[in-house]
C-alpha positions in Angstrom: 41.9 11.9 -22.5 38.4 13.1 -21.6 38.3 15.3 -24.5 39.8 12.9 -26.8 37.2 10.2 -25.9 34.0 12.6 -26.1 35.5 13.8 -29.6 36.1 10.6 -31.0 33.2 8.3 -29.5 29.8 9.5 -30.2 27.2 8.3 -27.8 25.6 5.7 -30.0 28.8 4.3 -30.9 29.9 3.9 -27.4 26.6 2.4 -26.3 26.8 -0.1 -29.1 30.5 -1.2 -27.9 29.5 -1.3 -24.3 26.5 -3.3 -24.7 28.1 -5.8 -26.9 30.4 -6.7 -24.0 27.5 -7.9 -21.9 25.7 -10.3 -24.2 24.5 -13.2 -22.4 25.3 -16.5 -24.1 22.7 -19.2 -24.4 22.6 -21.6 -21.5 21.9 -25.5 -22.1 18.3 -26.2 -21.6 17.3 -27.1 -18.1 20.8 -26.1 -16.8 21.2 -23.2 -14.1 23.5 -20.3 -15.1 26.5 -19.8 -12.9 26.6 -17.3 -9.9 28.3 -14.6 -11.9 25.0 -13.7 -13.1 23.5 -13.7 -9.6 20.4 -15.6 -10.6 19.8 -19.1 -11.7 18.1 -19.7 -14.9 16.1 -22.9 -15.9 15.2 -23.0 -19.6 13.4 -26.3 -20.0 9.9 -26.6 -19.2 9.9 -30.0 -17.6 10.5 -32.0 -14.3 14.0 -31.3 -13.1 16.6 -34.3 -13.6 17.8 -36.0 -10.7 21.1 -34.2 -11.2 19.4 -30.7 -11.3 17.3 -31.7 -8.3 20.6 -32.4 -6.3 22.3 -29.1 -7.6 19.1 -27.1 -6.6 19.0 -28.9 -3.0 22.6 -27.6 -2.8 21.9 -24.0 -3.9 19.1 -24.0 -1.3 21.6 -25.2 1.3 24.0 -22.5 0.2 21.3 -19.8 0.5 20.3 -21.0 4.0 24.0 -20.9 5.3 25.4 -18.0 3.6 26.9 -14.9 5.1 25.0 -11.6 5.5 25.4 -9.7 2.4 25.5 -6.3 4.2 28.7 -7.6 5.7 30.1 -8.6 2.4 29.0 -5.4 0.7 30.7 -3.0 3.1 34.0 -4.8 2.3 33.5 -4.3 -1.3 33.1 -0.5 -1.3 35.7 1.3 -3.2 35.0 4.9 -3.4 36.3 7.8 -1.3 33.2 8.5 1.1 34.3 12.1 2.1 33.0 11.5 5.6 34.2 14.9 6.6 32.3 16.8 4.0 29.4 18.9 5.6 27.1 17.9 2.8 27.7 14.2 3.4 27.2 14.6 7.1 24.0 16.5 6.5 22.6 13.3 4.4 23.8 11.1 7.3 21.9 13.0 9.8 18.8 13.0 7.7 19.0 9.1 7.2 19.3 8.7 10.9 16.3 10.8 11.3 14.4 8.7 8.8 15.5 5.1 9.7 12.1 3.5 8.8 12.8 4.7 5.4 16.2 2.8 5.0 14.5 -0.2 6.8 11.6 -0.2 4.2 14.2 0.1 1.5 16.4 -2.8 2.6 13.3 -5.1 3.1 12.2 -4.3 -0.7 15.8 -4.7 -1.9 16.3 -8.0 0.0 15.3 -10.5 -2.7 17.3 -8.6 -5.4 20.6 -7.6 -3.5 22.7 -10.5 -4.5 21.5 -10.5 -8.2 22.4 -6.8 -8.4 25.8 -7.0 -6.4 27.1 -9.8 -8.8 25.8 -7.7 -11.9 27.8 -4.9 -10.6 31.1 -6.9 -9.8 30.8 -8.5 -13.4 31.0 -4.8 -14.9 33.7 -4.0 -12.4 31.6 -1.3 -11.0 32.0 0.4 -7.6 29.9 -1.6 -5.1 28.4 1.7 -3.9 26.3 1.4 -7.0 24.1 -1.1 -5.5 22.8 1.5 -3.3 21.7 3.9 -5.9 18.3 2.3 -6.1 17.6 3.3 -2.5 18.0 6.9 -3.6 16.2 6.6 -6.8 13.1 4.7 -5.7 13.6 3.1 -2.2 14.0 -0.1 -4.3 10.2 -0.1 -5.1 10.0 -1.6 -8.6 6.7 0.0 -9.1 7.8 3.6 -8.5 7.0 6.3 -11.1 8.3 9.6 -11.0 6.4 12.8 -12.0 8.4 13.2 -15.2 7.8 9.5 -16.3 11.0 7.5 -14.9 10.0 4.1 -13.7 11.4 1.0 -11.6 14.1 0.7 -9.0 16.6 2.4 -11.2 14.1 5.2 -12.5 14.9 4.9 -15.9 13.4 7.4 -18.5 11.9 5.8 -21.5 14.3 7.0 -23.9 17.2 5.7 -21.7 15.6 2.4 -21.2 15.1 1.9 -24.8 18.5 2.9 -25.7 20.0 0.0 -23.5 17.5 -2.6 -24.9 15.0 -2.4 -21.9 11.5 -3.1 -23.6 8.3 -1.5 -22.9 5.0 -2.1 -24.5 1.2 -2.5 -23.5 1.9 -5.8 -21.6 5.3 -5.4 -20.2 7.5 -2.6 -18.8 11.1 -3.7 -18.5 11.8 -0.8 -16.4 9.8 -2.2 -13.5 11.6 -5.6 -14.3 14.5 -5.7 -11.8 16.4 -8.3 -13.9 16.0 -6.3 -17.3 16.2 -2.8 -15.7 19.5 -3.7 -13.7 21.2 -4.7 -16.8 20.1 -1.6 -18.7 20.9 0.6 -15.9 24.5 -0.8 -15.2 25.3 -0.8 -18.8 24.4 3.0 -18.8 26.6 3.4 -15.9 29.4 1.8 -17.7 29.0 4.2 -20.7 29.0 7.1 -18.3 32.2 5.7 -16.8 34.0 5.6 -20.3 32.4 8.9 -21.1 34.1 10.7 -18.1 37.5 8.8 -18.4 36.6 6.8 -15.1 35.7 9.8 -13.0 33.0 7.9 -10.8 31.5 11.2 -9.1 31.0 12.7 -12.7 29.5 9.4 -13.9 27.1 8.9 -11.1 26.2 12.6 -11.0 25.2 12.3 -15.0 23.1 9.1 -14.2 21.0 11.6 -12.1 21.0 14.7 -14.6 22.5 13.6 -18.0 26.3 13.6 -19.3 25.3 16.8 -21.2 24.5 18.8 -18.1 27.7 17.6 -16.3 29.9 18.2 -19.4 28.6 21.9 -19.8 29.2 22.4 -15.9 32.8 21.0 -16.4 33.3 23.5 -19.4 32.0 26.5 -17.6 34.2 26.1 -14.7 37.1 25.6 -17.2 36.3 28.6 -18.9 36.0 30.6 -15.8 39.2 29.3 -14.4 37.5 27.3 -11.3 38.0 24.1 -9.9 36.5 21.2 -11.9 35.9 18.5 -9.1 32.4 17.4 -8.7 31.9 19.4 -5.5 32.6 22.8 -7.2 30.4 22.2 -10.4 27.3 24.5 -11.0 24.9 21.7 -11.1 21.1 21.6 -10.2 20.4 21.0 -6.4 19.0 17.7 -6.8 22.4 16.4 -8.6 24.3 18.4 -6.0 22.6 16.2 -3.3 22.7 13.0 -5.1 26.4 12.1 -4.4 26.2 13.2 -0.9 23.3 11.0 -0.5 25.1 7.8 -1.9 28.3 8.6 0.0 26.3 8.8 3.3 24.6 5.7 2.7 27.9 3.8 2.2 29.3 5.3 5.4 26.2 4.1 7.4 26.5 0.7 6.0 30.4 0.7 6.7 30.0 1.4 10.4 26.8 -0.1 11.8 28.1 0.2 15.4 28.1 4.1 14.8 25.0 4.1 12.7 22.7 1.5 14.0 19.9 0.7 11.3 17.7 -2.5 11.6 18.7 -3.9 8.1 17.3 -7.5 7.4 19.7 -10.1 7.3 20.0 -11.2 3.6 22.0 -14.2 2.6 25.0 -13.8 0.2 23.7 -16.4 -2.3 21.3 -16.7 -5.2 17.7 -16.3 -4.0 16.3 -15.8 -7.5 15.4 -18.3 -10.2 14.2 -17.6 -13.5 12.0 -20.3 -15.1 10.8 -20.6 -18.7 7.4 -21.7 -18.6 6.6 -22.7 -22.3 3.3 -21.3 -22.8 1.8 -17.8 -21.3 0.5 -18.4 -17.7 -2.0 -16.3 -15.5 0.4 -15.3 -12.4 -2.5 -16.4 -10.2 -2.3 -19.9 -11.5 1.5 -19.7 -11.6 1.6 -18.7 -7.9 -0.8 -21.6 -6.9 1.4 -24.2 -8.6 4.4 -22.7 -6.9 2.9 -22.5 -3.5 3.4 -18.7 -3.4 1.1 -15.8 -2.6 -0.2 -14.1 -5.7 1.3 -10.8 -4.4 4.8 -12.3 -3.6 4.9 -13.6 -7.2 3.8 -10.4 -8.8 6.4 -8.4 -6.8 9.1 -10.8 -8.2 7.6 -10.3 -11.8 7.0 -6.4 -11.6 7.5 -5.8 -15.2 4.3 -7.4 -16.1 1.4 -5.0 -16.3 -1.3 -7.4 -15.3 -1.8 -11.0 -14.0 -1.7 -12.0 -17.7 1.5 -12.8 -19.3 2.2 -11.1 -22.8 0.9 -12.7 -26.0 4.5 -12.9 -27.4 7.3 -15.1 -25.8 9.7 -16.1 -24.4 7.8 -16.8 -21.4 9.9 -16.5 -18.3 8.9 -16.0 -14.6 11.2 -15.2 -11.4 10.6 -17.5 -8.5 12.5 -18.0 -5.3 14.8 -20.9 -5.6 13.2 -22.6 -2.8 9.9 -22.7 -4.9 11.3 -24.0 -8.4 11.0 -27.6 -7.7 7.3 -27.4 -6.6 6.4 -25.2 -9.6 8.3 -27.1 -12.0 6.9 -30.5 -10.8 3.3 -29.2 -10.8 3.5 -27.3 -14.1 4.6 -30.7 -15.8 1.8 -32.6 -14.3 -0.7 -30.1 -15.4 -2.5 -29.4 -18.7 -1.2 -26.1 -18.4 2.1 -27.5 -19.7 0.7 -28.6 -23.1 -2.1 -26.4 -23.9 -2.0 -22.7 -24.8 -3.9 -20.5 -22.4 -4.7 -17.9 -25.3 -6.4 -17.9 -28.8 -5.9 -14.9 -31.3 -8.9 -13.7 -32.7 -9.1 -10.9 -35.7 -12.1 -8.7 -35.5 -14.4 -9.0 -38.5 -16.8 -6.4 -39.7 -19.9 -6.6 -37.8 -18.3 -7.9 -34.7 -19.1 -6.6 -31.3 -17.1 -7.1 -28.0 -20.0 -8.7 -26.4 -20.5 -11.1 -29.3 -17.1 -12.1 -29.3 -17.1 -12.6 -25.7 -20.3 -14.8 -25.8 -18.7 -16.9 -28.5 -15.6 -17.6 -26.4 -17.6 -18.0 -23.0 -15.7 -15.1 -21.4 -17.0 -11.6 -20.1 -16.6 -8.6 -22.1 -15.0 -6.8 -19.1 -12.2 -9.6 -19.0 -11.7 -9.0 -22.8 -11.7 -5.3 -22.3 -8.9 -5.6 -19.6 -6.8 -8.4 -21.1 -6.4 -6.3 -24.5 -6.2 -2.8 -22.8 -9.1 -1.6 -24.6 -10.6 1.9 -23.1 -14.5 1.2 -24.5 -16.2 -1.4 -26.4 -15.6 -0.1 -29.9 -13.7 -2.5 -32.2 -12.1 -1.9 -35.7 -12.1 -4.6 -38.2 -8.7 -6.4 -38.4 -7.8 -5.7 -35.0 -6.1 -8.7 -33.1 -7.7 -9.8 -29.9 -6.1 -12.1 -27.2 -8.9 -14.6 -25.8 -8.3 -16.7 -22.7 -8.8 -20.3 -23.2 -7.8 -21.7 -19.9 -7.8 -20.1 -16.6 -6.8 -22.6 -13.8 -7.5 -20.0 -11.0 -11.1 -19.3 -12.0 -12.3 -22.8 -13.4 -14.1 -25.2 -11.3 -14.9 -27.7 -14.2 -11.7 -29.6 -14.3 -11.9 -33.2 -15.2 -10.8 -36.1 -13.3 -7.7 -36.3 -15.9 -6.6 -33.0 -14.8 -5.4 -34.2 -11.3 -3.5 -32.9 -9.4 -4.3 -29.6 -10.9 -8.0 -30.1 -9.9 -6.8 -30.6 -6.3 -4.6 -27.5 -6.6 -7.5 -25.1 -7.4 -9.7 -26.0 -4.2 -8.6 -25.5 -0.7 -8.7 -29.0 0.8 -10.3 -29.7 4.3 -8.3 -32.9 4.7 -5.6 -32.9 7.3 -3.1 -35.9 7.6 -2.3 -36.9 10.9 -0.4 -40.2 12.2 -3.9 -41.7 12.5 -5.5 -41.0 9.2 -2.1 -41.5 7.2 -2.2 -45.3 7.6 -5.6 -45.6 6.0 -4.9 -43.3 2.9 -5.6 -45.6 -0.1 -5.4 -43.5 -3.0 -2.1 -41.7 -4.3 -1.7 -38.6 -2.6 -1.6 -35.3 -4.8 0.0 -31.8 -4.0 -2.4 -29.6 -2.1 -2.5 -25.7 -1.6 0.1 -25.0 1.2 2.1 -28.1 0.5 5.8 -28.0 0.0 8.1 -29.9 -2.4 11.4 -30.6 -0.7 14.7 -32.1 -2.1 16.4 -34.5 0.3 20.0 -33.3 1.0 23.0 -35.0 2.4 22.5 -36.1 6.0 18.6 -35.8 5.6 16.5 -38.8 7.1 12.8 -39.2 7.0 13.0 -38.8 10.8 14.7 -35.5 10.5 12.4 -34.0 7.6 9.4 -35.0 9.6 10.5 -33.3 12.7 11.5 -30.0 10.8 8.0 -29.8 9.2 6.1 -31.0 12.1 4.5 -34.1 10.5 5.0 -37.8 11.6 7.4 -40.0 9.8 4.6 -42.4 9.0 2.7 -39.4 7.3 5.7 -38.7 5.3 6.4 -42.1 4.1 2.7 -42.6 3.2 2.3 -39.6 1.3 5.4 -40.3 -0.8 4.6 -43.9 -1.3 7.9 -45.1 0.6 8.0 -48.6 1.8 10.9 -48.0 4.2 13.2 -45.3 5.7 15.6 -45.4 2.8 16.2 -41.8 1.3 18.5 -41.0 -1.8 20.2 -37.6 -1.9 18.1 -35.6 -4.4 14.8 -37.5 -3.8 11.9 -35.1 -4.1 9.4 -35.2 -1.4 5.9 -33.9 -0.9 5.5 -32.7 2.5 1.8 -32.2 3.6 2.3 -28.8 5.1 -1.2 -27.7 4.2 -2.2 -29.8 7.4 0.3 -27.7 9.2 -0.9 -24.6 7.7 -4.4 -25.5 9.3 -2.7 -25.3 12.7 -0.9 -22.2 12.0 2.5 -23.5 11.6 4.5 -23.3 8.2 8.0 -24.4 9.3 9.6 -25.0 12.7 9.0 -21.7 14.6 7.2 -19.7 12.0 3.5 -18.9 12.0 1.0 -18.6 9.5 -1.5 -15.6 10.3 -4.7 -14.6 8.8 -5.0 -10.8 8.5 -8.1 -9.6 10.5 -10.3 -6.1 10.2 -8.1 -3.6 11.9 -4.6 -5.3 11.8 -1.5 -3.5 11.1 1.8 -4.7 10.7 2.9 -3.0 14.0 0.2 -4.8 16.0 1.0 -8.1 14.2 4.7 -7.7 15.2 4.0 -6.6 18.7 1.7 -9.6 19.1 4.3 -12.1 17.9 7.3 -10.3 19.5 9.0 -9.6 16.0 9.5 -6.7 13.9 7.5 -5.0 11.0 10.3 -5.2 8.9 10.8 -8.9 9.4 7.4 -9.7 8.5 8.0 -7.4 5.3 10.9 -9.3 4.2 9.2 -12.8 4.7 6.4 -12.0 2.6 8.2 -9.8 0.0 5.9 -6.6 0.8 6.7 -3.3 -1.0 4.5 -1.4 1.5 2.6 -2.0 4.6 -1.0 -2.6 3.2 -2.8 -5.3 4.4 -5.8 -7.2 3.1 -8.6 -8.9 5.5 -8.4 -12.5 4.9 -5.0 -12.9 3.4 -2.3 -14.7 5.0 1.1 -13.6 6.3 4.1 -15.6 7.3 5.4 -14.5 10.6 8.9 -15.4 11.2 8.7 -16.3 14.9 11.4 -18.5 14.6 13.6 -15.4 14.9 12.4 -14.4 18.4 14.9 -14.6 21.2 
């Protein structure tokens, strides 16, 4: 059967057929995709309707109350793990000696695990495939190998291009977890078909190429030798690849035997993809969403800089808990209706400095934005010129409210005493939270949860009484709680000081470095003095 498939289905034809099976059908504007995709998609650049606010509130509830995905994952495994194999045992021993590597990988994986598991299940692949990025990259989307493979799946440029993963001067889809996962899994479907359902062959071919595996099979056939994966004359890296995957699956399947401090990850959608209409600077988007720039950049790792590509569509990935705040603030702001970029065609006699002066920007900014190595310009070249940059502007007019207030760190802190004297409508401040009321919520319970008074909550939102409708959007003035170093009940916002390390901060607050990395979506342990970290101290005890 294998020989017939190989003979009758050239690779291009198989790729074309298999890719056609996984075309995503259009989603109705502003509607969220079902969980089969593992990510919610909001396609309309506007405030969410009451119906969708309610659905979003339910999705947030589902996420917060979901089972641990590691428990679900171990029940989904289907491959034979060959635990008695000496090669597998060697890999288990290596992992147990390098637990911090596994913990770092698991923390990086946390935002993406649910999405990737759903994509794996959609294609009827073994659940063990979810673990491949740990071996490939430690789940680091910014990882680049010495031979040019990139992203969590370590896709080579040719393979990525063959499966529709785009790569240009502005964007590298191999680093985009959403796009690269679809490409990598479609490649694995092709390999499964190529090798007639033999998953050890297919996974080995993912590492070394189907041609190398096929040649090894043919060599053993000619020599009258066993053609099982374990007997194939493959490169040492590939011979270690399968045992590494099986060892990981064994460790996750037997936590009582192989204890690793994996973070608890809800088995529910964490990610939401939002169409933003016009291109945005990620620093502006982070401000509107109430996220740190580093966290938003980690979730949108396909972008090569903070500026979005000059060609649409313009989509950004957010945690579902930040979707409402982002969409509401974006809909209110001038960023919703004005283009952030202008296009300028270089004319004879133009200089970079002359163009920069004309558009009131710096020459260095133009060079960086257009990926120019020097100041030389050729006539006819198209340049991208920034026209609005919320994060760096201080000249916003009064009509830009509340965007103007979003760009400056406020020193006003609401309290039960001052809230009664608040005479002007309250606008969202940096560090505030947009909260969608759920069933059984009350003004009192929400106020208690976010450490503000019920009177402050009502005054901030212009509520005349304690009536609260399900799906009602509330502004929670948590910027005031931030000033008191509290984000949510039990959590702490900590400003990084000189000499701090994750280990020291974790010891100080009696938590773990892994928990801090997960809370802040950190891909490594680097800290920047003056930045703020969420310390999940609610997990103590």
